[in-house]
N, C-alpha and C positions, 0 to 999 in steps of 0.2 A: 400253865403255860402249854400243856398238851392240847387242852380244849381250845386255845387260841390258834395254835397251829392248825388243828383240824378245821376250824372255821375258814382259815386263811388259804386251805389248801388249793382251791382252784387258782386264786391270784398267784400263788406261789408257782405253780406248775407252769402258767403261762408266762410269769415273768423270767422263770429259769429257761424256758425254751427261747425266749426273746434274747437272752444273753448268749446262748448256743448259736443263735442265727448270727449275731454280731461277730461272735469269734469264728463262726464258719466262713466269714467273708474273707478271711486270710488264706483260705484253702481253694484250689482251683476246681470248684464245683461250677457246673453249667447254671447260668442265671435263670433258665427256664425251670429249674428243678425247685426254687425256692417258693414260687407260689403253692404248688402242691403240698410242699413240706408246711406251709404256713397254714394250710387247711387241716392237715393233721396234727398241727399243734393246737388248734382250736377244738378239734375233736377229742385230744387228750384232756384239754381244760374242761370241755363238757362233762367227760368221764370222772374227772376229780370233783367237778361240782355235783354230779349226781351221787357220788360216794359222801360228800360232805353233808348234802342236804338230806340225806337218808339217815344219818347218825342220831340217835336219841339223846339229845342234850336238853337238859331242863331250861325252861325260859328264864327263870331267876339265876341261872348259873352264869348267863351272860352279862348280867347287870354290872358286875363287878370287872368285866373284861374291856379291853378297847375296841372290841368288835362286837356286832349283833347279828342275830339271824331271825328273820320273820319271813313268812310267805312272800311279801313284797320284794325283800333283798333278794330271794332266791330267783324270783320271777324276773326281777331287773337283770340279773347276771345272765340268765339264759336268753334274754332279749339282746343282751350286749354281744353274746357269742354268735347269735343268728346273723344279727346286723353285721358283725365283724367279718363273718363268712361271705356274706354278700359283696362287701368291699373288697376283700381279698380277691374275689373272683373278677372284679372290675379291673384290677391292676395288673393281672396276669400278663396280657399282651404287651403293655408298656414296658413292664419289668423283665421280659423274657430275653432281652439282649442288654440290659442295664449292667454295667459293672457294680453298681451299688445295691443290687436286689436283695442281697443277704442284709445288708444294713437297713435297708428300706423296710422289710419285713419285720425286723428286729424291733425297729421303733415303733412300728404299727401295733405289734404285741405288746409293748410296754404301755401304749395308750389303752389298749382294752383290758390290761392288768390293772391300770390306774382306775378306770372307770368301773370295773368291778369293785375295786377297793372302796370308792367312793359310797358305793351302796350299803356297805356293812361297816364303815368306819363309825366308832362310838366315841371317839376321843378327838378333840381339836388338832392334836399334833398329827395323828394319823390321817386325819381328813385333809390338812394341808399338804402332807406328803403325797397323798394320792392326787390331789389336784394337780400338784406339781409333776408327777409321774405321767400326767396327760399333756401339760404345757411343753416341758422340755423336749420330748420327742416330736412335738409339733413343729418345733422350730427347724428340726432336721429334715422333716418331711417336706416342708415348704421349701427349703433351700434345694432338696433333691427333685422337686417336682418339675421344674423346668430351667434350663440353663441359658437364662436370658437375663437381661437388665431388669424387665418387669417383675419376674420371679424373685430376684435378689431384693428388690425394692419391697415387695410384699412381705417376704420373709423378716426383713428388717424391721418394717413397721409394727408386725405382729410381735416380734421379739420385744422391741422397747415398750409397747403399751402393755404387753402381757406381764412384763416385769413390774411394771408401775402399779397394775391391778393387784399382782401378788403381794406387793409391799402394803397396800390399802387394805387388803384382806387380813394379812397377818396383824397389821396393826389393830383391826377390829378384833381379831381374836385374842390378842394381848389384853385390850380393855375387858373383853368379856371373862377372861381368867381373873383380872383383878377384881372383877365384881363378885364372881363366885368363889374363887379360891381353888378351883379344880379345872382339869382340862377335859374329864369325862362329861359326855353329854348328859348322861342320866344325873350325874352328880350335879350338874349345873341346874338342871330342871328342878331337882328337889330342893336346892338351896333357895333358887328364886321363887318357888312355889311356896316355901314358908315365910320368905321376906316379903312378898307381894301378893299372898293369897287374898281372895275375896272374902268379906265377912257376910255377905248377902248372895245366896244362891241366884244364879241367873244374871248376874250384874258383871261389869268388867272387873278385872284385878284392880288393887290398887296401883296408882300411877308409879311406873318405875323410876329409877335414879336418872339423872342425866347422864352419867357414864354408862348406863346400859342403852339408852337412846342413841348415843354417839357410837357405840359398839355396833348396834343394829344398822344404822346408816352406812357405816363403813364396811359392814359384812355385806350388805346388799349393794353397794357400789362395786365391790371387789368381785362378787359373783355375777353381778349385772354385766360386767366385761365379757365374761364367758358365755352368758346367754345372748350377748348383742343385744341388750335392752337400751333403750333410749334414756340418758343421753350418752351411754357408754358404747354406742354402736358404731361410731364414726371410722372405725379401723375396716369394717366388715366389708364394704362396697369395693374399696381399692385393693384389699387382700384377695377376695374372691375373683376379681377381674384379673389380677396379676399372676396368680397361680394357676396350677392345672385344674381340669374339671373334677379329678379324682380328689385332690387335696382340698378343693372348695366343698365337695360332698362331705369330707371328714370334718372339717371345720364347721359344717352346717349341723352335724349330728352329735358328735362325741363331746365338745366343750359345753354346748347347750344342755346336754343330757346331765353332765357332771354339775353344772352351775345349778340347775332347778333342783335335782336331788339334794345338793349341799344346802341350798337356800331353805328348802323344806325341814331338812333335819335340824339346822342350826336355828332357824328362825321361828317357823310355825310349831314345830314340835318342842323346842327347848326353852326358849325365852319367855317363860312366864312372867307375867306382869307388864310386858311390853306388847301386848297383842293389839291394843289400840294404836299404838304408834306404827306397829308393822302393818295392820290392816290399812291404815291411811296412806302410807308410804308405797306399798305394793299397788294398792288401788289406782293411785295417782300415776305410777310409773308404768302400769299396765294400759291405762287410757292413752297416755302420750305415745308409747311403744307401738300400740296397734295403729293409731292415727298416723304416726310419723312414718312407720315402716310401708303402710300401704299407699299413702299419698306419694312418697317418693318413688317407689316401684313403678307407679303409673307414668313417670318420666322417663323410664330407662329404655334403651334400646339394645344394650348389651346383655344377653341371656343371664350370665352369671352374676353380673351386677344386680339384675332384676330379681333373681333369687336370693341374693344377699338381702335386699331390703324385705322380700318376702319373708325370709327367716326372722328378721326382726320383727315383723308383724306377728308372726306365729309364736315368739317369745312372750309377746303381749298377752295373747290369748291363754297361754299357760300360766302367767301371773294372775289371771283372775282366779283360778283355782287357790293359789297360795293366798290371796288376799281373803277368800272364803275361809281357807284353813285357819287364818289367824282368828278370824271370827269363831269359829267352831271350838277352838281351844279354850276360850273363857266361858263358853255358854253351852255346856253338855245337855242341859234339860231341852233347850231348844233343838239342839242337834239329834237327840233321841227322837224328837217327834219328826223330825226330817227324815231320818233313816228308816223310821217305820211308816211313814205317811206316802206322800206323793211320789217322791223319788224312789222309794222302795218299791212302789206299784209299777213304776216304769223301768225299774230294773237299772237305773242309773247310779254310778257312784257318786260320792259328794266330796266337796273341797279338794284337798291335794291328791285324792284317788282321781278325780277328774283331770287334773293336770297331768298325773301319770299316763292316762289313757290317751291324752292329747299328745304327749311326748311320744308313746309307742306309734300312734297313727302317722305323726309327722316324720319320725324317724324312718319308718318302712317307706313312706312315699318319697321322702327326699332321697333315700338310698336309690330307689328306681329312677327317679327322675334325673339326678346326677349320672346314674348309670347310662341312661340313654344319650347324655352329652359325650360321655366317654366312648360309647359305641360308635357314635356318628362321627367322631374325630377322624380327619383325614391325615395320612402322612406328612408331618410337619405343620399341620394346620388344625386347629380345634374349633368347635362351634362357639362363635363368639357374638354374632348378632342375630336378631330375629329373623332377618333374611335369609341366614343359613338353614333355617328350618322351613322356609317356604315350599310348599308342595311335596313336603315328606310324604303324605298319604298316597301319592302318585308313584314315588321311588321306593319307599319303605313302608307298605300299608301297615304291617303287623307291628312294627315299632311305633308307628304314628298313633295306632289305636291305644297301644300300652301307654304311651306319653299322654295322650288325652285322658286316660283312666286316671294317672297320677295327678294331672292337672285338676281334673274333676274333684278329686279327693282334697287336694289342698283348697279348692274354692268352697268345699262344703256341700258338694252336691249329693243327696241321698241316692243309693243307700250305701255309699263309700265310707270308710273309717273316719275321713275328715268331718263328714256330717255329724256322726254320732259323737266325736270328740267336742265339736262346737256346741252341740246340743247339751252335752254333759256341763261344760263350764258356764255356758249362758244359764242353764236351769239352776245350777247351784247359786248362782248369783241372784237369781230371783227368789231363791228359797231362804235367803238371809232375813231374818225377822230383828225387830226391836222392840223393846217395852214401850208401851204408850202409857199416858196418864191414868187410863180406866184399866190398867194391868193387862191390856190385850197385846197379843203380839201383832204388830203391823210390819208390812213390807219395808225394808230399809231403802229410803229413797236413793242412798249413794250407790248402792249395789244394783239398783234398778237402772240408774243413769248409766252404770258401768256395762250393763248386759245390752242397753240399747245402742251405746257406742260400739259394743263388739259386733251387733248385728249389722249396723251401718258399715263397719270396716269390712265385714263379711262381703257385703255387696260391691264395696269398692275393690277388694281383692279379686273379685270375680272378674272385673273388667280386664285386668292385664293377663290373667289365666286364659280367659277366653280369647284374647287377642292372639296369644300363641296358638290356640287350637284353630282359630280361624286362618291363620297363616299356614299351618300345616294341610288343612283340609279343603279351604276355598280358593287358594291360589295355585298358579302353575309354578312348577319348580323352576329355578333360576339356574341350576347345573344339575348333572347327575351325581347322585350320592354315592359315594365310595367309602364306606365305613371301614375303618382301620383298628376298630376297638377289639376286635377278636371275638371268637365263639364264647369264651369265657364270660365276657362282659354281657353278652347277649342273653346266655343263660342266667345270669345274676339278674338283669332286667326282668326276664320272665318269671323267675322265682319271686322276686319281689312283688310282681303284679299279681301272681297268684295269691300271695299272702295278703295284699292289700284288699283284694276281692272277698276272699274268705272272712277276713276281719269286718268288712262291710256288710256281708250277707249273714254272717253268724257271729254277731258281736255278744251274744249271750254269756258264753263262757268267761270271755274277759271281764265283763260287767260284774257278773258274780264273783269272779276272783278278787276284784278290786274292792267290792262292796262287802265282803265279809270282815275284813279288818276294820272298817269303819263301824259296821254294826256292832262289831264286838267291843270296840273301844267306847261307842256311846252308851252300851248296857253296863259296862264296869265302871263308869265314870262316878265319881261322887259329887254330887252338886255343891256341897258345903265347902269343897276345897277348890280353889281356881287351878286345877291341874290339867296339863293338856292331855286331853283324850287320845289324840293321835300318838302320844307317846305311850300312854298305858297300854296300848295294843301290843307293844313290844314285849 
């Protein structure tokens, strides 16, 4: 119990402070104080995380607990706090005179605590509670975003569809529990590895039961809603357009990150024996998500609606790494060759680690880009259409340059982090091998097709990103820009730009950080047993 509490100390500190914020809303404290207090709360959460991650806890001691601690979970929590601080800065001006500022920041801190909890959850029940700790405060934030009919409609749509997706996810968890007889992820993996382990090294595990296939499909559907993956994306454009730019930015980052991490933990790392089903399912969803998101974004003139479809497309890119992760989990021999061969020479991570790299690059860039929209908002009027950005380079040159950096990164232009992220997921797809009749490993045609589709979609996506850039730099302004987002929002935008540029120019440390767990997992894998190497690294 003491070990569990110490591992959950950062989440506990952030959640308790969120409760204090909500309670503090009953006292006559000036609204402008709550933003800086939220930054202090995140600073205290970082101090708790530093203390917790420095404790000497044996790796095998966490296998019987409901929480886990690895370098990746610690890094994910640090990234959550940093991005949370950027988002708090964005909201300071709009909340400086709001009567509900305390409740606003309390809900936001609960969302961050939930996202940090998703990273360390080693139990289905705790994981579901963590996901709901993100979803429920989101309903309140959407309602507090704008006091008009469009905002209320957006919050209602998100609430109803989110509850429906939560029911689907919980139903999938129930099937998985019925199949394994335990809710702990490590226990589920061990039970399934014994029931469906492969008798021949380097071949897929024995086919799983229908119950497990149904569980995997339901879990993917429930988490696909949070990632806004096709065909579970239909809520995103209307909600993004109806709510504020800040809330749209929150929806673009936090639920997507939670959904991706949960899918990796429950799917690629846990469901031994269902790798082939998971690989095929995520491969198909990735292809249609990339294509649908990019093609629909081309038709949009509303900026937030365009970025909603852009987020859908980026969810598809992330799912490429998850599909590769399913392949890696049953083929440790070829994975070892992969992590000591070309990918290791290039310094690129493999599989799900490439997806996590993509998530990091996307989150930082999206925080900055939505920050630009928050800063450029006028009193009583937000940035709605592409025309609102026309000629921005002549009225706000520095902001236009920074916005162009974010858009170039999303488009995958080198040497920005979006390029390295796309290169990682595409390269991992091309590195997937399959056994041939002459016992030689050949390139997997399905993953080659997926990589080609991804490259084509990257070119399609560049069209609408470049359209925004051309509107900012090549056209004359239609009106004089009078930003009302405040200095704090501008500081957040510049900080995000610095982080994006540094990650693009110096990606080596992040690559190395992500690659080490993959290399250790491949080395420690036992070829005779179909156990997920991604889990063995825990």
